[in-house]
C-alpha positions in Angstrom: -111.2 -86.9 -83.6 -112.0 -90.6 -83.4 -112.1 -90.7 -79.6 -109.1 -93.0 -79.2 -105.8 -92.3 -77.4 -102.3 -93.6 -78.1 -99.9 -93.3 -75.2 -96.3 -93.6 -76.3 -93.2 -94.4 -74.2 -90.3 -92.1 -75.2 -86.9 -93.8 -75.0 -86.6 -96.8 -77.2 -90.0 -96.2 -78.7 -90.1 -92.7 -80.2 -86.4 -91.8 -79.9 -83.2 -93.8 -80.1 -81.6 -92.8 -76.8 -80.2 -96.0 -75.3 -76.6 -95.6 -76.5 -76.5 -91.9 -75.5 -77.8 -92.5 -72.0 -75.6 -95.5 -71.4 -72.5 -93.5 -72.6 -73.4 -90.6 -70.2 -74.0 -93.0 -67.3 -70.6 -94.6 -67.8 -68.9 -91.2 -68.2 -70.5 -90.0 -64.9 -69.3 -93.0 -63.0 -65.8 -92.6 -64.4 -65.9 -88.9 -63.4 -66.1 -89.9 -59.7 -63.7 -92.8 -60.0 -66.3 -95.5 -59.5 -66.3 -99.1 -60.7 -68.2 -100.4 -63.7 -71.9 -101.1 -63.0 -73.2 -104.7 -63.1 -74.5 -105.8 -66.5 -78.0 -106.4 -65.1 -78.2 -102.7 -64.2 -77.0 -101.6 -67.6 -79.7 -103.8 -69.2 -82.4 -102.2 -66.9 -81.3 -98.6 -67.4 -83.6 -97.8 -70.4 -86.7 -98.6 -68.3 -85.7 -97.0 -65.0 -86.1 -93.4 -63.9 -83.0 -91.3 -63.3 -83.4 -91.6 -59.5 -84.0 -95.4 -59.7 -80.9 -95.9 -61.7 -78.7 -94.1 -59.3 -80.4 -95.7 -56.3 -79.2 -99.0 -57.7 -75.6 -97.8 -57.6 -75.7 -97.3 -53.8 -73.3 -99.8 -52.3 -71.1 -99.7 -55.3 -70.5 -96.0 -54.9 -70.3 -93.9 -51.7 -73.2 -91.6 -51.0 -71.0 -88.7 -51.9 -70.1 -90.3 -55.2 -73.7 -91.1 -56.1 -74.6 -87.4 -55.6 -71.6 -86.1 -57.5 -72.0 -88.6 -60.4 -75.8 -88.0 -60.7 -75.4 -84.3 -60.7 -72.6 -84.5 -63.3 -74.8 -86.7 -65.5 -77.8 -84.4 -65.3 -75.7 -81.3 -66.0 -74.0 -82.8 -69.0 -77.1 -84.4 -70.5 -79.1 -81.2 -70.1 -76.4 -79.2 -71.8 -76.2 -81.6 -74.7 -80.0 -81.8 -75.1 -80.2 -78.0 -75.2 -77.6 -77.8 -77.9 -78.3 -77.4 -81.6 -77.3 -81.0 -82.3 -79.5 -83.4 -80.3 -78.1 -86.9 -79.7 -81.5 -88.5 -79.2 -83.2 -88.6 -82.5 -86.5 -90.1 -83.6 -86.3 -93.6 -85.1 -86.7 -93.4 -88.9 -90.4 -93.7 -89.7 -91.8 -92.5 -86.4 -92.6 -89.0 -87.6 -94.6 -90.5 -90.5 -96.5 -92.7 -88.0 -97.4 -89.7 -85.8 -98.5 -87.8 -89.0 -100.9 -90.6 -90.0 -102.3 -91.1 -86.5 -103.1 -87.4 -86.2 -104.7 -87.4 -89.7 -106.8 -90.3 -88.6 -108.0 -88.4 -85.5 -106.1 -90.2 -82.8 -105.2 -88.3 -79.6 -101.5 -88.7 -78.7 -99.8 -88.7 -75.3 -96.6 -89.7 -73.5 -96.0 -92.1 -70.6 -92.3 -92.2 -69.7 -90.1 -92.8 -66.7 -88.1 -89.7 -67.8 -88.3 -86.5 -65.7 -90.3 -83.6 -67.0 -87.4 -81.3 -68.1 -85.6 -84.1 -69.9 -88.8 -85.2 -71.7 -89.5 -81.6 -72.8 -86.0 -81.1 -74.2 -86.0 -84.4 -76.1 -89.5 -83.8 -77.6 -88.7 -80.2 -78.5 -85.3 -81.0 -80.0 -87.1 -83.4 -82.3 -89.9 -80.9 -83.1 -92.8 -83.1 -81.8 -93.5 -81.5 -78.4 -96.8 -79.9 -79.5 -98.2 -83.2 -80.8 -99.0 -84.6 -77.4 -102.0 -83.6 -75.4 -100.9 -85.3 -72.2 -97.4 -85.7 -70.8 -97.0 -88.2 -68.0 -93.6 -88.6 -66.4 -91.8 -89.2 -63.1 -92.5 -85.7 -61.8 -96.3 -86.0 -61.9 -96.8 -89.7 -61.2 -95.1 -92.8 -59.8 -92.9 -94.5 -62.4 -94.1 -97.4 -64.5 -95.1 -100.2 -63.9 -97.4 -98.3 -61.6 -100.6 -97.4 -63.5 -101.0 -93.8 -62.5 -99.3 -92.3 -65.6 -101.7 -94.2 -67.9 -104.7 -93.4 -65.7 -103.7 -89.7 -65.7 -103.4 -89.7 -69.4 -106.9 -91.2 -69.8 -108.3 -88.5 -67.5 -106.6 -85.6 -69.2 -107.7 -86.8 -72.6 -111.2 -87.6 -71.5 -110.9 -91.2 -72.8 -111.9 -94.5 -71.2 -109.6 -97.5 -70.9 -111.2 -99.4 -73.8 -110.4 -96.6 -76.2 -106.7 -96.2 -75.2 -103.5 -98.1 -76.1 -100.0 -97.9 -74.7 -97.0 -98.3 -77.1 -93.7 -99.0 -75.5 -90.5 -101.1 -75.7 -90.2 -102.3 -72.1 -91.8 -104.8 -69.8 -92.7 -101.9 -67.5 -94.8 -100.3 -70.3 -96.8 -103.5 -70.8 -97.3 -103.9 -67.1 -98.3 -100.3 -66.6 -100.9 -100.6 -69.3 -102.2 -103.9 -67.9 -102.4 -102.4 -64.4 -104.6 -99.6 -65.8 -106.7 -102.1 -67.7 -105.5 -100.7 -71.0 -104.1 -102.6 -74.0 -100.5 -102.5 -75.0 -98.4 -102.9 -78.1 -94.8 -103.7 -77.4 -92.0 -102.7 -79.8 -88.4 -103.7 -80.2 -86.8 -101.4 -82.8 -83.2 -101.8 -81.3 -82.9 -105.5 -80.7 -84.6 -108.9 -80.8 -88.0 -108.9 -79.1 -88.0 -109.9 -75.4 -90.3 -112.9 -75.0 -91.5 -111.6 -71.7 -93.4 -108.8 -73.5 -95.9 -111.1 -75.1 -96.1 -113.2 -71.9 -96.9 -110.1 -69.9 -100.0 -109.4 -72.0 -98.9 -107.3 -75.0 -101.4 -107.5 -77.9 -98.5 -107.7 -80.3 -94.7 -107.4 -80.2 -93.3 -105.6 -83.2 -89.8 -105.3 -84.6 -90.5 -103.1 -87.6 -91.9 -99.6 -87.4 -94.0 -100.2 -90.6 -95.9 -102.8 -88.6 -97.2 -100.2 -86.1 -100.1 -98.5 -87.9 -101.7 -101.7 -89.2 -101.4 -103.3 -85.7 -103.0 -100.3 -84.1 -105.9 -100.6 -86.6 -106.2 -104.3 -85.9 -106.3 -103.8 -82.2 -109.8 -102.1 -82.4 -111.3 -104.4 -85.0 
C-alpha cells in the first residue's frame, strides 16, 4: 500500500449510466401521465440523488404522481439492475485503470449521490464491488457537494486529506472535495468538459480515460 486513497464518483465516471437513468425517468413520468420535465432538470439529473430529482418535480406533478412515478422508477430500475444483462456498464478502459491503481498500492473508494442498494447492484453487476474499501452514498451521508462522504471515506481508510483525491464528472464532485480540503480530478468521458469544473478548483479536467493514470501520478509530484 502506498497510503493514498482515490475516491471515485460512480455515474458518469466509472459507469456509463446517464442515458439509462434518463430513459427510466422519462418512462416513469409518462407512466403517471405527467408533463416533460424542464431541460435544466434533465441536465442536473446525473448529479442529483434519487430523492432530490423527484423533489424537483413537485409542482409539475401532484404529490400522488410523484410518489407513484418514483416508486415505479425504483422498481423498474432495481429489476433491470438485478437482471443478467446490466444496462450501466463500465466505460471502456476503466477496469484497466482500477487494475493499475490496485497494483500500485492505492486504496479505492466510492463517493456517490446514488443510494446504497442501487450502488451495490451497479458495482456487483460490473464485477468491481469488492475493489472498494469505503462506499459512501446518500444513505450514510448528506449528498454532495456536502463534504461528509469524502470525510467519511478518509476516516474509514485511515488516510488524511493530503493523501486523498476525488475523481468525478460533476461540479458537485469537485465542490465536495474542495469542502473536505481534498484535491479533485474532473472527468468528462461523455461530453465536452464543463468550464465550471476547472473554475471550481479541479486539479485537471480530462476528456480521455488514458489521461487519468498519468494525471493521478502528476498530482502527487
